[in-house]
C-alpha positions in Angstrom: -258.6 -36.2 -71.7 -261.7 -34.6 -70.4 -262.1 -34.5 -66.7 -265.0 -36.8 -67.2 -263.0 -39.4 -69.2 -260.5 -39.4 -66.4 -260.6 -42.6 -64.2 -260.5 -41.4 -60.4 -257.5 -43.3 -59.1 -255.7 -42.1 -62.0 -255.9 -38.7 -60.5 -253.1 -39.0 -57.8 -249.6 -38.6 -59.4 -247.1 -40.0 -56.7 -243.6 -38.3 -57.2 -240.8 -40.4 -56.9 -238.5 -38.0 -56.2 -236.1 -40.4 -54.4 -232.1 -40.7 -54.6 -232.0 -44.1 -56.9 -233.8 -46.2 -59.5 -233.5 -48.8 -56.7 -235.4 -46.7 -54.4 -237.8 -45.7 -56.9 -238.7 -49.1 -57.7 -238.8 -50.3 -53.9 -241.4 -47.6 -53.2 -243.4 -48.6 -56.6 -243.5 -52.0 -55.3 -244.5 -50.9 -51.5 -247.4 -49.0 -53.3 -248.5 -51.8 -55.4 -252.0 -51.4 -56.9 -252.8 -48.2 -54.8 -250.9 -46.0 -57.3 -251.5 -45.9 -61.3 -249.9 -42.7 -62.0 -245.8 -41.4 -61.2 -243.7 -38.5 -61.5 -240.2 -38.6 -62.5 -238.3 -35.7 -62.1 -235.0 -33.9 -61.8 -233.4 -35.9 -59.0 -234.5 -39.3 -60.0 -234.0 -38.5 -63.6 -230.6 -37.4 -63.0 -230.0 -40.5 -61.0 -230.1 -43.0 -63.8 -234.1 -43.1 -63.5 -235.0 -42.3 -67.0 -235.0 -46.4 -68.1 -237.6 -46.6 -65.0 -239.9 -44.8 -67.5 -240.4 -47.6 -69.5 -240.3 -50.3 -67.0 -243.3 -48.7 -65.4 -245.0 -47.9 -68.9 -244.5 -52.0 -69.5 -246.3 -52.7 -66.0 -249.3 -50.5 -67.3 -248.3 -47.3 -64.9 -248.3 -44.0 -66.2 -245.7 -41.7 -66.1 -245.5 -38.2 -65.6 -241.8 -37.0 -67.0 -241.0 -33.8 -64.9 -238.0 -32.3 -66.5 -239.4 -28.6 -66.9 -237.4 -28.5 -70.4 -236.5 -24.7 -71.5 -234.1 -23.6 -74.2 -234.1 -22.5 -77.7 -237.3 -23.6 -79.4 -235.3 -26.0 -81.9 -233.1 -27.8 -79.2 -236.1 -28.5 -77.1 -238.0 -29.7 -80.3 -235.2 -32.3 -80.6 -235.3 -33.0 -77.2 -238.9 -33.9 -77.2 -238.9 -35.8 -80.2 -236.2 -38.2 -78.5 -238.4 -38.0 -75.3 -241.3 -39.6 -76.9 -239.8 -42.7 -77.1 -239.6 -43.5 -73.5 -243.2 -44.1 -72.9 -244.2 -41.2 -70.8 -248.1 -39.9 -70.8 -247.0 -36.3 -69.6 -243.8 -34.0 -69.8 -243.3 -31.1 -68.8 -241.7 -27.9 -70.2 -241.7 -24.1 -69.2 -244.2 -22.0 -70.3 -242.2 -19.7 -72.3 -243.5 -19.3 -76.2 -240.6 -20.4 -78.0 -240.3 -23.6 -75.9 -243.9 -24.5 -75.8 -243.8 -24.5 -79.6 -240.8 -26.2 -79.9 -242.4 -28.9 -77.6 -245.2 -29.2 -79.7 -243.6 -29.5 -82.8 -241.3 -32.2 -81.3 -243.7 -34.3 -80.4 -245.5 -34.4 -83.2 -247.9 -37.0 -83.8 -246.9 -39.2 -80.5 -249.3 -39.8 -77.7 -246.8 -37.9 -75.3 -248.9 -34.9 -73.6 -247.2 -31.6 -73.2 -247.7 -29.7 -70.1 -246.4 -26.2 -69.6 -245.4 -25.4 -65.9 -246.8 -21.5 -65.3 -245.3 -20.6 -62.2 -243.5 -22.9 -59.6 -245.2 -23.0 -56.7 -242.4 -22.2 -54.4 -243.1 -18.5 -56.0 -245.1 -15.9 -54.7 -245.4 -12.3 -56.0 -242.0 -11.2 -54.1 -240.2 -13.6 -55.9 -241.3 -12.9 -59.1 -240.6 -9.0 -58.4 -237.1 -10.5 -57.2 -236.6 -12.2 -60.3 -237.4 -9.1 -62.6 -241.0 -9.8 -63.3 -243.7 -6.8 -62.9 -246.4 -9.0 -63.0 -248.1 -10.9 -60.5 -248.3 -14.5 -60.0 -251.9 -14.4 -61.1 -251.4 -12.0 -63.9 -248.3 -14.2 -65.0 -250.0 -17.5 -64.7 -253.0 -16.4 -66.8 -250.7 -14.5 -69.5 -248.9 -18.0 -69.9 -252.0 -19.9 -70.1 -253.5 -18.4 -72.7 -250.2 -18.6 -74.8 -250.1 -22.0 -74.0 -253.7 -22.6 -75.3 -253.2 -21.0 -78.7 -249.8 -22.6 -79.2 -251.5 -26.3 -78.7 -250.0 -27.4 -75.6 -252.5 -30.2 -73.9 -252.4 -28.6 -70.4 -250.7 -26.7 -67.4 -249.2 -27.3 -64.1 -250.4 -24.6 -61.8 -251.2 -24.4 -58.2 -254.3 -25.2 -56.9 -255.1 -21.4 -56.6 -254.8 -20.8 -59.6 -257.1 -23.6 -60.7 -260.7 -22.0 -60.8 -259.4 -18.4 -62.9 -257.6 -21.1 -65.6 -260.8 -22.8 -66.2 -262.4 -19.6 -67.4 -259.8 -19.1 -70.0 -259.1 -23.1 -71.2 -262.1 -24.9 -70.4 -261.9 -28.2 -70.2 -259.7 -28.4 -73.5 -256.9 -28.5 -71.1 -255.6 -30.8 -68.3 -254.7 -28.8 -65.1 -252.2 -30.6 -62.8 -251.5 -29.5 -59.8 -248.7 -29.9 -57.1 -248.3 -27.9 -53.8 -250.6 -30.6 -52.6 -250.9 -31.6 -48.9 -253.0 -33.7 -47.1 -254.5 -31.8 -43.9 -251.6 -31.6 -41.1 -249.1 -32.5 -43.6 -245.9 -30.4 -43.3 -246.0 -27.8 -46.1 -242.3 -27.7 -46.8 -240.6 -25.4 -49.7 -244.3 -24.7 -50.9 -246.3 -21.6 -51.0 -249.5 -21.8 -52.8 -250.8 -25.3 -51.4 -254.3 -27.0 -50.8 -255.9 -30.1 -49.4 -256.5 -32.8 -52.2 -260.1 -32.5 -51.8 -260.5 -28.7 -52.1 -258.1 -28.9 -55.1 -260.2 -31.4 -56.8 -263.7 -29.5 -56.0 -261.6 -26.3 -57.3 -261.4 -27.8 -60.7 -257.7 -29.6 -60.7 -257.8 -32.8 -63.3 -254.5 -34.4 -61.5 -252.7 -34.2 -58.1 -249.3 -34.3 -57.6 -247.9 -35.5 -54.3 -244.7 -36.4 -53.1 -243.2 -36.2 -49.6 -246.7 -36.9 -48.0 -247.0 -40.2 -49.7 -243.4 -41.5 -50.3 -242.0 -40.1 -46.7 -245.0 -41.8 -44.8 -244.6 -44.7 -42.6 -247.1 -46.3 -44.5 -247.4 -45.1 -48.4 -250.1 -47.2 -49.4 -252.3 -46.4 -46.9 -251.8 -42.3 -47.5 -252.4 -42.7 -51.0 -255.4 -44.8 -50.9 -256.5 -42.0 -48.2 -256.0 -39.5 -51.0 -257.7 -41.2 -53.1 -260.7 -41.5 -51.2 -260.7 -37.9 -50.6 -260.8 -37.3 -54.6 -263.5 -39.7 -54.6 -265.7 -37.5 -52.1 -264.7 -34.2 -53.9 -265.7 -35.6 -57.0 -269.3 -36.6 -55.7 
C-alpha cells in the first residue's frame, strides 16, 4: 500500500503488550473507535493471545502480528503458511536472507504482508559490535533493506532515525513501520533510537508503533487521539 492509500487513522498501531487476552480486550474496548490497528507481540501471543488476532479482524480492526520469526528457511515457510489463516495484516520476521525468502514463499498469494525487522530499536553500534557485527547500525539496516527488496518483502521495521535513508533505497514500494515512537515528554524506556510521532511521519514513516505511552496512560483514548492529531499535522 502506497503512503497516499493509507488512511491517516490507520497509521497508528497500538501495541497490546499486556499480560493476558482479557487485559488486551479490555484495552481495545477502552480505546473503542480511536484505534483501528493493533500489535500483538510475544507477551500477548504466548499468553494465549493468538485467537485475539481473528477476533480483532472480525471487528474490522487490523492486526500487526509481531513474532519476529527467524529459523531455517523451510521452517519459516511452514510457520508463515499457518499464520496466513489467522487474519493478521502484517507479520514480522528477522531480516536474514534465508528467513525472508522462506517467509515470502510461505505467504504465497495470501493477503498477509511480510515485514522484515532490520535492527532492533533497542540496539546501538556498541550493541552490534558486542554481538559480533562489524557494521554500524546504519550500514546493517541499509544492507538488510536492499536484500529485503530483492526478495519481495512488503515492508521494513526500522527506527525512525533510518526512515529517510531507507526511503532513498526502497522508494515507496515498501512500507516503513517504526517502533521507538515516544510522544514529547514520554519516558524512553528501553528504546535507544526514538522520535516523536510528528517527526517520524515527516521523515517518511508509514506506520508508527506506540505501546506504553498509550496503554499505560490514565486516558489511553485521549493519548491515541493526540497522536492522530500530530500525525495529521505532519501530513499537512
